[in-house]
C-alpha positions as CSV (number, residue, x, y, z in Angstrom):
1,X,0.3,0.0,0.2
2,X,3.0,2.1,0.6
3,X,4.4,1.6,-2.9
4,X,0.7,2.9,-4.1
5,X,0.8,6.1,-1.8
6,X,3.8,6.8,-3.6
7,X,2.9,6.2,-7.0
8,X,0.2,8.6,-6.2
9,X,1.9,11.5,-5.0
10,X,4.6,11.2,-7.9
11,X,2.2,10.5,-10.2
12,X,2.8,13.8,-12.6
13,X,6.9,13.3,-12.0
14,X,6.6,9.7,-13.4
15,X,4.1,10.8,-16.4
16,X,6.5,13.4,-17.2
17,X,9.7,10.7,-17.7
18,X,7.9,8.0,-18.6
19,X,5.9,9.7,-21.3
20,X,9.0,10.4,-23.7
21,X,11.0,7.5,-22.5
22,X,7.5,5.1,-23.9
23,X,7.3,7.4,-27.3
24,X,10.6,7.1,-28.0
25,X,11.0,3.8,-30.1
26,X,9.1,6.0,-32.7
27,X,11.7,8.2,-33.8
28,X,14.5,5.6,-33.1
29,X,12.5,2.5,-35.4
30,X,11.0,4.9,-37.9
31,X,13.9,7.5,-38.7
32,X,11.6,9.8,-41.0
33,X,10.8,13.5,-40.6
34,X,7.2,12.5,-40.0
35,X,7.6,10.3,-37.4
36,X,10.1,12.3,-35.7
37,X,7.5,15.2,-35.9
38,X,4.9,12.9,-34.5
39,X,6.7,11.6,-31.3
40,X,6.8,15.7,-30.4
41,X,3.1,15.9,-30.6
42,X,2.5,13.4,-29.4
43,X,4.5,14.0,-26.4
44,X,3.0,17.6,-26.0
45,X,-0.5,16.5,-26.5
46,X,0.0,13.9,-23.4
47,X,0.9,16.7,-21.6
48,X,-1.5,19.0,-22.4
49,X,-4.1,16.6,-21.6
50,X,-3.4,15.5,-18.5
51,X,-1.9,18.7,-17.5
52,X,1.2,16.7,-15.9
53,X,3.0,20.1,-16.5
54,X,1.9,23.3,-16.9
55,X,-0.2,24.3,-20.1
56,X,2.3,26.8,-21.0
57,X,5.5,25.1,-19.7
58,X,4.7,22.0,-22.5
59,X,3.8,24.6,-25.1
60,X,7.7,25.4,-25.4
61,X,8.9,21.7,-26.1
62,X,8.6,22.3,-29.9
63,X,11.0,24.7,-29.2
64,X,13.8,23.1,-28.4
65,X,12.8,19.4,-29.5
66,X,12.2,20.8,-33.2
67,X,16.1,22.0,-33.7
68,X,17.5,18.9,-32.1
69,X,15.2,16.6,-34.3
70,X,16.4,19.0,-37.6
71,X,12.7,19.7,-38.5
72,X,13.5,23.6,-38.0
73,X,15.4,26.0,-37.2
74,X,15.7,27.5,-33.8
75,X,14.8,31.0,-35.3
76,X,11.9,29.9,-37.5
77,X,10.4,28.1,-34.2
78,X,11.2,31.2,-32.6
79,X,9.0,33.0,-34.9
80,X,5.7,30.6,-34.5
81,X,5.6,31.9,-30.8
82,X,4.4,35.3,-31.8
83,X,1.9,36.1,-34.2
84,X,-1.2,38.5,-35.0
85,X,-3.0,37.1,-32.4
86,X,-1.0,38.3,-29.8
87,X,-1.2,41.6,-31.2
88,X,-5.3,41.0,-30.8
89,X,-5.1,39.5,-27.8
90,X,-3.4,42.7,-25.6
91,X,-5.9,45.3,-27.7
92,X,-8.7,43.3,-26.2
93,X,-6.8,42.6,-22.6
94,X,-6.3,46.5,-22.3
95,X,-10.4,47.0,-22.8
96,X,-11.3,44.2,-20.3
97,X,-8.7,45.9,-17.9
98,X,-10.2,48.7,-18.3
99,X,-13.7,47.8,-17.8
100,X,-12.7,45.7,-14.4
101,X,-10.9,48.1,-13.1
102,X,-13.8,51.1,-13.3
103,X,-16.4,48.5,-12.3
104,X,-18.3,49.4,-15.6
105,X,-19.4,45.4,-15.8
106,X,-21.4,45.4,-12.5
107,X,-23.1,48.5,-14.2
108,X,-24.0,46.7,-17.2
109,X,-25.3,43.6,-15.7
110,X,-27.3,45.7,-13.4
111,X,-28.8,47.6,-15.9
112,X,-29.6,44.8,-18.1
113,X,-31.3,42.6,-15.0
114,X,-33.3,45.2,-14.1
115,X,-34.9,45.7,-17.8
116,X,-35.3,42.2,-17.9
117,X,-37.8,42.1,-14.8
118,X,-37.5,40.3,-11.3
119,X,-40.2,37.7,-11.9
120,X,-37.4,34.4,-11.2
121,X,-37.3,32.8,-15.0
122,X,-37.0,36.3,-16.1
123,X,-34.6,37.1,-13.5
124,X,-32.1,34.1,-14.6
125,X,-32.7,34.6,-18.3
126,X,-31.4,38.6,-17.4
127,X,-28.7,37.1,-15.8
128,X,-27.8,35.1,-18.6
129,X,-27.9,38.3,-21.1
130,X,-25.9,39.9,-19.1
131,X,-23.2,37.6,-18.3
132,X,-23.2,36.4,-22.4
133,X,-22.8,39.7,-23.1
134,X,-20.0,40.6,-21.0
135,X,-18.5,37.3,-21.9
136,X,-18.3,38.5,-26.1
137,X,-15.3,41.1,-24.7
138,X,-14.2,39.9,-21.5
139,X,-13.0,35.9,-20.9
140,X,-14.9,33.7,-19.7
141,X,-13.7,33.5,-16.3
142,X,-14.0,37.0,-15.8
143,X,-17.4,37.5,-16.6
144,X,-18.1,34.3,-14.2
145,X,-16.1,36.2,-11.3
146,X,-17.8,39.4,-12.2
147,X,-21.6,38.2,-12.2
148,X,-21.5,35.4,-9.7
149,X,-21.6,37.7,-6.5
150,X,-24.2,39.8,-7.6
151,X,-26.3,36.3,-8.4
152,X,-25.6,34.8,-5.0
153,X,-26.9,38.0,-3.2
154,X,-30.1,38.2,-5.0
155,X,-30.3,34.3,-4.9
156,X,-29.9,34.5,-1.3
157,X,-32.1,37.6,-1.2
158,X,-35.2,35.5,-2.6
159,X,-34.6,32.5,-0.6
160,X,-34.6,34.8,3.1
161,X,-38.0,36.4,1.3
162,X,-39.5,33.0,0.5
163,X,-38.8,31.7,3.8
164,X,-40.6,35.1,5.2
165,X,-43.5,34.4,3.3
166,X,-43.9,30.4,4.5
167,X,-43.4,31.9,8.1
168,X,-45.9,34.4,7.5
169,X,-48.5,31.6,5.9
170,X,-48.1,29.3,8.7
171,X,-48.7,32.2,11.7
172,X,-51.7,33.2,9.9
173,X,-53.5,29.6,10.0
174,X,-52.3,29.0,13.5
175,X,-54.5,32.6,14.5
176,X,-51.4,34.3,14.9
177,X,-49.9,37.8,14.0
178,X,-46.5,38.2,12.4
179,X,-43.9,40.7,11.6
180,X,-43.4,42.5,8.4
181,X,-40.9,41.1,5.6
182,X,-37.8,42.1,6.6
183,X,-34.8,42.4,4.2
184,X,-31.5,41.7,5.2
185,X,-29.3,44.5,3.5
186,X,-26.1,43.5,4.8
187,X,-26.4,40.4,2.4
188,X,-23.7,41.7,-0.3
189,X,-21.1,42.7,2.8
190,X,-21.1,39.0,3.7
191,X,-21.1,37.5,0.2
192,X,-18.5,40.0,-0.7
193,X,-15.9,38.4,2.3
194,X,-17.4,35.0,1.2
195,X,-16.6,35.6,-2.5
196,X,-12.9,36.5,-1.7
197,X,-12.4,33.2,-0.2
198,X,-13.8,31.2,-3.1
199,X,-12.0,33.2,-5.6
200,X,-8.7,32.2,-3.9
201,X,-9.7,28.3,-4.5
202,X,-11.8,29.0,-8.0
203,X,-8.3,31.0,-9.5
204,X,-6.1,28.0,-8.7
205,X,-8.3,25.6,-10.1
206,X,-6.0,23.4,-11.8
207,X,-3.7,22.8,-9.2
208,X,-6.0,22.2,-6.2
209,X,-9.5,22.5,-7.7
210,X,-10.0,19.1,-7.6
211,X,-8.9,18.8,-3.9
212,X,-11.7,21.7,-3.4
213,X,-14.6,19.9,-5.7
214,X,-13.9,16.7,-3.8
215,X,-14.0,18.3,-0.5
216,X,-17.0,19.8,-1.6
217,X,-18.5,16.9,-3.3
218,X,-17.6,14.4,-0.3
219,X,-19.2,17.2,2.2
220,X,-22.5,17.3,0.1
221,X,-22.7,13.5,-0.2
222,X,-22.2,13.2,3.8
223,X,-25.3,15.5,4.3
224,X,-27.3,13.9,1.8
225,X,-27.1,10.2,3.5
226,X,-27.9,12.2,6.9
227,X,-31.2,13.9,5.1
228,X,-32.2,10.6,3.3
229,X,-32.2,9.1,7.1
230,X,-34.4,11.7,8.4
231,X,-37.0,11.4,5.9
232,X,-37.7,8.0,6.8
233,X,-40.1,9.4,9.7
234,X,-41.3,13.2,9.2
235,X,-44.4,14.6,10.2
236,X,-46.3,16.1,7.4
237,X,-45.4,19.7,8.6
238,X,-41.8,19.2,8.4
239,X,-42.2,17.2,4.9
240,X,-43.8,20.4,3.3
241,X,-40.6,22.5,4.9
242,X,-38.6,19.9,3.3
243,X,-40.1,20.3,0.1
244,X,-39.8,24.2,0.5
245,X,-35.9,23.8,0.9
246,X,-35.4,21.6,-2.3
247,X,-36.9,24.7,-4.2
248,X,-34.7,27.4,-2.7
249,X,-31.6,24.6,-3.2
250,X,-33.4,24.3,-7.1
251,X,-33.1,28.2,-7.0
252,X,-29.8,28.3,-6.2
253,X,-28.8,25.7,-8.6
254,X,-30.3,27.4,-11.2
255,X,-28.8,31.2,-10.9
256,X,-25.3,29.5,-10.4
257,X,-25.7,27.2,-13.5
258,X,-27.2,30.0,-15.7
259,X,-24.0,31.9,-14.9
260,X,-21.5,28.9,-15.7
261,X,-22.9,28.1,-18.8
262,X,-23.8,31.5,-20.4
263,X,-20.0,32.9,-19.7
264,X,-19.1,30.3,-21.7
265,X,-21.9,30.6,-24.6
266,X,-21.3,34.5,-24.7
267,X,-17.7,33.5,-26.0
268,X,-19.1,31.6,-28.9
269,X,-20.1,34.9,-30.3
270,X,-17.0,37.2,-31.4
271,X,-13.7,36.2,-32.2
272,X,-12.2,37.7,-29.4
273,X,-15.0,36.4,-27.3
274,X,-12.8,33.0,-26.0
275,X,-9.0,31.8,-26.6
276,X,-10.7,28.9,-28.9
277,X,-11.7,31.2,-31.4
278,X,-8.9,33.1,-31.9
279,X,-6.5,30.4,-32.1
280,X,-9.0,29.0,-34.9
281,X,-8.9,32.1,-36.4
282,X,-4.7,32.4,-36.3
283,X,-4.4,28.7,-37.6
284,X,-6.8,29.5,-40.6
285,X,-5.4,32.5,-41.9
286,X,-2.0,31.2,-41.3
287,X,-2.5,27.5,-43.1
288,X,-4.7,29.5,-46.0
289,X,-3.4,32.9,-46.5
290,X,-5.4,33.6,-49.9
291,X,-8.8,33.4,-47.7
292,X,-9.5,36.8,-46.0
293,X,-13.1,35.3,-45.2
294,X,-12.6,35.2,-41.3
295,X,-13.2,38.4,-39.6
296,X,-14.7,39.7,-36.9
297,X,-17.7,40.7,-38.6
298,X,-18.4,37.6,-40.3
299,X,-17.8,35.1,-37.1
300,X,-20.5,37.6,-35.8
301,X,-23.0,36.9,-38.5
302,X,-22.3,33.4,-38.5
303,X,-22.5,32.7,-34.9
304,X,-24.8,35.0,-33.3
305,X,-27.9,32.9,-34.5
306,X,-26.4,29.9,-33.0
307,X,-25.4,31.3,-29.9
308,X,-29.1,32.7,-28.9
309,X,-30.4,29.3,-30.0
310,X,-28.2,27.6,-27.1
311,X,-29.1,30.3,-24.6
312,X,-32.7,30.0,-25.0
313,X,-32.8,26.6,-25.3
314,X,-30.1,26.1,-22.0
315,X,-32.6,28.3,-20.0
316,X,-35.8,26.4,-20.8
317,X,-33.7,23.2,-20.1
318,X,-32.1,24.7,-16.3
319,X,-36.1,26.1,-15.3
320,X,-37.3,22.8,-16.7
321,X,-34.8,20.5,-14.9
322,X,-34.5,22.2,-11.3
323,X,-37.6,24.5,-10.9
324,X,-40.3,23.1,-13.5
325,X,-41.2,25.8,-16.1
326,X,-44.8,27.5,-15.5
327,X,-45.4,29.2,-18.6
328,X,-48.7,30.8,-17.7
329,X,-47.1,32.7,-14.6
330,X,-44.4,34.2,-16.4
331,X,-46.4,35.4,-19.2
332,X,-49.3,37.3,-17.2
333,X,-49.3,40.9,-17.6
334,X,-50.4,43.3,-14.8
335,X,-49.8,40.6,-12.0
336,X,-48.6,41.8,-8.2
337,X,-45.1,41.0,-7.5
338,X,-44.3,38.2,-5.1
339,X,-42.6,38.8,-2.1
340,X,-39.5,37.2,-3.4
341,X,-39.9,39.4,-6.8
342,X,-39.7,42.5,-4.5
343,X,-37.0,41.1,-2.5
344,X,-34.9,40.8,-6.1
345,X,-35.6,44.0,-7.3
346,X,-35.1,45.2,-3.8
347,X,-31.3,43.9,-4.5
348,X,-30.8,44.9,-7.4
349,X,-31.9,48.7,-6.9
350,X,-29.8,49.2,-4.4
351,X,-26.8,47.6,-5.7
352,X,-27.1,49.9,-8.7
353,X,-27.8,52.5,-6.4
354,X,-24.4,52.2,-4.7
355,X,-22.7,52.6,-8.5
356,X,-23.6,56.0,-8.2
357,X,-23.7,58.1,-11.3
358,X,-21.6,57.1,-14.5
359,X,-18.4,58.2,-13.8
360,X,-15.8,59.7,-16.6
361,X,-13.3,56.7,-16.4
362,X,-16.6,54.6,-17.3
363,X,-17.6,56.8,-19.9
364,X,-14.5,57.0,-21.8
365,X,-14.0,53.2,-21.8
366,X,-17.8,52.6,-23.5
367,X,-16.6,55.5,-25.7
368,X,-13.7,53.4,-26.8
369,X,-15.5,49.8,-27.0
370,X,-18.1,51.1,-29.1
371,X,-15.2,52.9,-31.4
372,X,-13.4,49.1,-31.5
373,X,-16.2,47.6,-32.1
374,X,-17.5,49.7,-34.9
375,X,-14.1,49.3,-36.5
376,X,-14.0,46.0,-36.0
377,X,-17.5,45.5,-37.9
378,X,-16.9,48.0,-40.5
379,X,-12.8,47.3,-41.8
380,X,-14.4,44.4,-44.3
381,X,-17.9,43.6,-44.0
382,X,-18.3,41.7,-47.2
383,X,-21.6,42.8,-48.5
384,X,-20.1,46.6,-49.0
385,X,-16.5,48.4,-48.7
386,X,-15.0,48.7,-45.5
387,X,-12.4,51.4,-44.1
388,X,-9.3,48.8,-45.1
389,X,-10.5,49.4,-49.1
390,X,-9.2,53.2,-48.5
391,X,-5.7,51.9,-48.6
392,X,-5.9,50.0,-51.8
393,X,-2.1,49.4,-52.2
394,X,-1.7,47.7,-48.6
395,X,-4.7,45.2,-49.2
396,X,-4.7,42.7,-46.5
397,X,-2.2,44.7,-44.0
398,X,-4.6,45.7,-41.8
399,X,-6.6,43.1,-39.5
400,X,-8.8,42.9,-36.5
401,X,-5.4,43.4,-34.3
402,X,-4.7,46.3,-35.9
403,X,-7.8,48.1,-34.3
404,X,-7.6,46.3,-31.0
405,X,-4.1,47.6,-31.0
406,X,-4.6,51.4,-31.9
407,X,-7.6,51.2,-29.5
408,X,-5.7,49.2,-26.5
409,X,-3.1,51.8,-26.7
410,X,-5.2,55.3,-26.2
411,X,-6.5,53.6,-22.4
412,X,-2.2,54.1,-21.6
413,X,-2.9,57.3,-22.9
414,X,-6.1,59.2,-22.3
415,X,-6.3,60.7,-18.4
416,X,-8.2,59.1,-15.9
417,X,-9.3,62.2,-14.3
418,X,-10.2,65.4,-15.6
419,X,-9.7,69.1,-14.2
420,X,-12.0,70.4,-11.4
421,X,-12.5,73.6,-9.7
422,X,-12.4,74.8,-6.3
423,X,-14.4,76.7,-4.9
424,X,-12.3,79.6,-5.9
425,X,-12.4,78.4,-9.3
426,X,-8.8,77.7,-9.6
427,X,-8.4,74.1,-11.0
428,X,-7.0,71.4,-9.0
429,X,-3.7,70.1,-9.4
430,X,-3.6,66.0,-9.9
431,X,-1.1,63.4,-10.9
432,X,-1.3,62.1,-14.3
433,X,-2.3,58.8,-14.6
434,X,-4.1,57.3,-17.8
435,X,-7.1,54.5,-17.7
436,X,-4.9,51.8,-17.1
437,X,-1.2,51.0,-16.0
438,X,0.7,48.0,-16.9
439,X,0.9,46.8,-13.8
440,X,-2.9,46.3,-14.4
441,X,-2.6,45.3,-18.0
442,X,-0.3,42.7,-17.0
443,X,-2.2,41.4,-13.8
444,X,-5.1,40.9,-16.6
445,X,-2.9,39.4,-19.2
446,X,-3.6,35.5,-20.1
447,X,0.9,34.7,-20.4
448,X,-0.5,31.5,-20.5
449,X,-2.4,31.3,-23.1
450,X,-0.4,33.6,-25.2
451,X,2.6,30.8,-24.7
452,X,-0.1,27.6,-25.6
453,X,-1.1,29.5,-28.1
454,X,2.6,30.0,-30.2
455,X,3.1,26.4,-29.0
456,X,0.2,25.5,-31.4
457,X,1.4,27.5,-34.1
458,X,4.6,26.0,-33.6
459,X,3.2,22.9,-33.8
460,X,1.5,23.5,-36.7
461,X,4.5,24.5,-38.5
462,X,6.5,21.5,-37.9
463,X,3.7,19.4,-38.9
464,X,3.8,21.1,-42.4
465,X,7.8,21.3,-42.6
466,X,8.1,17.6,-42.0
467,X,5.2,16.8,-44.1
468,X,3.2,14.7,-41.5
469,X,0.0,16.7,-42.3
470,X,0.4,15.3,-45.9
471,X,1.0,12.3,-44.9
472,X,-2.2,12.2,-42.3
473,X,-4.4,13.6,-45.1
474,X,-3.7,10.8,-47.1
475,X,-4.4,8.2,-44.3
476,X,-7.7,10.1,-43.9
477,X,-8.8,9.8,-47.5
478,X,-11.0,7.2,-47.2
479,X,-13.3,9.0,-44.9
480,X,-14.7,10.9,-48.0
481,X,-16.8,7.5,-48.5
482,X,-19.1,8.6,-45.4
483,X,-21.9,11.4,-45.5
484,X,-20.4,14.7,-44.8
485,X,-23.3,15.5,-42.2
486,X,-21.4,12.3,-40.4
487,X,-17.9,13.3,-40.4
488,X,-18.9,16.9,-39.0
489,X,-20.8,15.2,-36.3
490,X,-18.6,13.1,-35.6
491,X,-15.5,15.6,-35.2
492,X,-18.1,17.6,-33.2
493,X,-18.6,14.8,-30.9
494,X,-15.1,14.1,-30.9
495,X,-13.8,17.5,-29.9
496,X,-16.8,18.2,-27.3
497,X,-15.5,15.0,-25.6
498,X,-11.8,15.8,-25.2
499,X,-12.8,19.0,-24.3
500,X,-14.2,17.5,-21.1
501,X,-11.3,16.7,-19.8
502,X,-8.4,18.4,-21.3
503,X,-8.5,22.4,-21.4
504,X,-10.4,24.0,-24.4
505,X,-7.5,25.7,-25.8
506,X,-5.4,22.8,-26.0
507,X,-7.8,20.7,-27.4
508,X,-8.4,23.3,-30.3
509,X,-4.5,23.6,-30.8
510,X,-4.4,19.6,-30.8
511,X,-6.9,19.0,-33.6
512,X,-6.6,21.8,-36.0
513,X,-3.8,20.3,-37.4
514,X,-6.0,17.1,-37.7
515,X,-9.2,18.5,-39.7
516,X,-7.2,20.6,-41.7
517,X,-5.7,17.8,-43.8
518,X,-8.9,15.8,-43.4
519,X,-10.9,18.6,-45.3
520,X,-8.4,18.8,-48.0
521,X,-8.1,15.1,-48.3
522,X,-12.3,14.7,-48.8
523,X,-12.0,17.6,-50.8
524,X,-14.4,19.8,-49.0
525,X,-14.6,23.5,-48.0
526,X,-12.2,23.1,-44.6
527,X,-14.5,26.1,-42.7
528,X,-17.5,23.3,-43.3
529,X,-15.1,20.9,-40.5
530,X,-13.4,23.5,-39.1
531,X,-16.1,26.1,-37.6
532,X,-18.2,23.2,-36.4
533,X,-15.1,21.9,-34.4
534,X,-14.4,25.3,-32.9
535,X,-17.7,25.7,-31.7
536,X,-18.0,22.4,-30.3
537,X,-14.6,23.0,-28.5
538,X,-16.0,25.5,-26.1
539,X,-19.0,22.9,-24.6
540,X,-16.9,21.6,-21.6
541,X,-20.4,21.9,-19.4
542,X,-20.1,18.7,-17.8
543,X,-17.3,18.7,-15.0
544,X,-16.4,21.8,-12.6
545,X,-12.8,21.1,-13.6
546,X,-14.1,21.4,-17.6
547,X,-12.9,25.2,-17.5
548,X,-12.6,28.0,-14.8
549,X,-16.1,29.7,-15.2
550,X,-17.4,26.2,-13.9
551,X,-14.8,26.2,-11.1
552,X,-16.1,29.7,-9.7
553,X,-19.5,28.7,-10.1
554,X,-18.9,25.2,-8.2
555,X,-16.9,26.7,-5.4
556,X,-19.8,28.5,-4.2
557,X,-21.2,24.7,-2.9
558,X,-24.8,25.0,-4.1
559,X,-23.8,22.5,-6.6
560,X,-23.0,18.7,-7.0
561,X,-21.1,17.0,-9.6
562,X,-24.3,15.0,-10.6
563,X,-26.2,18.4,-11.0
564,X,-23.8,19.6,-13.2
565,X,-23.5,16.7,-15.1
566,X,-27.0,16.3,-15.4
567,X,-27.6,19.8,-16.3
568,X,-24.9,20.0,-18.8
569,X,-25.3,16.9,-20.8
570,X,-28.7,18.5,-22.0
571,X,-27.0,21.6,-22.8
572,X,-23.7,19.9,-24.3
573,X,-27.0,18.1,-26.8
574,X,-28.3,21.6,-27.5
575,X,-25.1,22.6,-28.8
576,X,-24.1,20.6,-30.5
577,X,-27.8,20.4,-32.2
578,X,-27.6,24.3,-33.0
579,X,-24.1,24.0,-34.6
580,X,-25.0,21.1,-36.8
581,X,-28.3,23.0,-37.8
582,X,-26.4,26.0,-38.5
583,X,-23.7,24.6,-40.2
584,X,-26.1,23.1,-42.7
585,X,-28.3,25.8,-43.5
586,X,-27.3,29.8,-42.8
587,X,-23.9,29.5,-42.7
588,X,-23.4,27.2,-46.0
589,X,-24.3,31.0,-48.4
590,X,-21.6,33.0,-46.2
591,X,-19.0,31.1,-47.3
592,X,-20.2,29.3,-49.9
593,X,-19.5,25.9,-48.2
594,X,-20.6,23.6,-51.0
595,X,-17.6,24.8,-52.9
596,X,-14.0,23.9,-53.1
597,X,-12.1,27.0,-52.6
598,X,-9.9,28.1,-55.0
599,X,-7.3,29.4,-51.9
600,X,-7.4,25.7,-50.1
601,X,-4.5,23.3,-51.7
602,X,-5.6,20.5,-54.3
603,X,-5.0,17.1,-53.2
604,X,-5.3,14.5,-55.7
605,X,-7.3,11.9,-54.9
606,X,-10.1,9.3,-55.9
607,X,-12.0,9.8,-53.6
608,X,-15.5,12.1,-53.4
609,X,-18.0,13.3,-50.8
610,X,-21.4,13.2,-51.1
611,X,-24.1,15.4,-49.3
């Protein structure tokens, strides 16, 4: 037993040592550049999937393995680690840092929820829409971390109001008086302190989240067993109380899950919304430089219907699964608000009042955000000439990263304060401080993702130079005999399954160099396979450790793993179905998907693919 305990403790170290040793016969026996590149690819992929090493550290392995095998020179490999993608990421992170610093995200989230209403079902939808909107422009992790404390406070207040109403009804039935419904105004302060502790756990989900999840799950299982024993001999009054507690737990579960899932769903909408979209865009533009069809505007047009479908169906699914879906009560007009609706409205209004009037830095951040979005949309919209057509002699020089970088630099230039006058009419003197500082930018910049993506580009370049991509393409040619929809569905299901146990960026980085040669080998438009696979890579809904947004929400302790598995399975099915619907209908005319494009390489093959 001691040996097994030691092996368990050193399992990561053993995996790091044994993986390259066990795979070493591949390059030693075959002795081709394809085998040597495959050896590097397998080692890096295993380290990414198991996270034996940090993702960024594993991504650095091609930087010295390719030169050692003679596949690429060190200078060539190094150039792959910094691409146009990184400039785009820097500009987006500047915007995200300013939004977080000046608390603009809370104003957006609260305002959108106030517009939707306080009916529990509509309230949940309001939180989902606001969180999805934020995750279009910020990372999914940041969006979930920003909105979750507000959701927790509202959910706590709803349960308190429900408990007061239940006590009121019981007191009336017993003929006694009872106090008026009181709202706890200090709920946010308590939750803020709890949130700080829980955020520490969630931020380290890669390393310690497994222990946190197991601890919470074990505690929940023990509590469940005790409750089951007590339920056997409960009087009728206690049975009613138990059913009310189950309803309260359902409210917490729905609100927590709606944030975890909407943070992921919203990221699908924009190229900058999630790292997988950015990785796809850079990989595609690098592999097919003659195709200038993937940009911010085209991606938004193809993905926004998919996002809306998944978001609405997920909302219905979560409501039905945990609370039941009562259409009559939802769509009744002029109905008097219940106690919990009044409690929710009061919490949201009080939180919005605490923000005060919109400040100067928030206004500047909003203006720059709108300007960045407009420049992205109008650069090359496709149906009309964009502003990039003003420079015909430099066609293709300006990209989305150019816009992001220009606007991002303005956050370091525009002052965060304006001159204010004293009672004597003199201007007050203040030190010049920009909207964001370099330290604030560094705290938001995901350097791990930047290095991970660079490692993926290096692997892709190595596969091309060593002809491993061509070899894989030839071996995958027989798949052309299958129906095209089945090939797309299989690829979607594979990446959806893998991304549940591996990080989303690592999954897409592994599969893009495989799926691109597959599309070329069976002579179909590469976008027809790459777009669905990219979208499905984000569908990590089943497990708390599948992505950071899930981990943050799970750390609040209202969910069990089975709750997330039940809910996530349904949303995975909804997501894959919505992607398949999109790729077979409205996305086809956008890119003329049923025609093999001139910008893709022509590979001689006798196989053909039927639609």
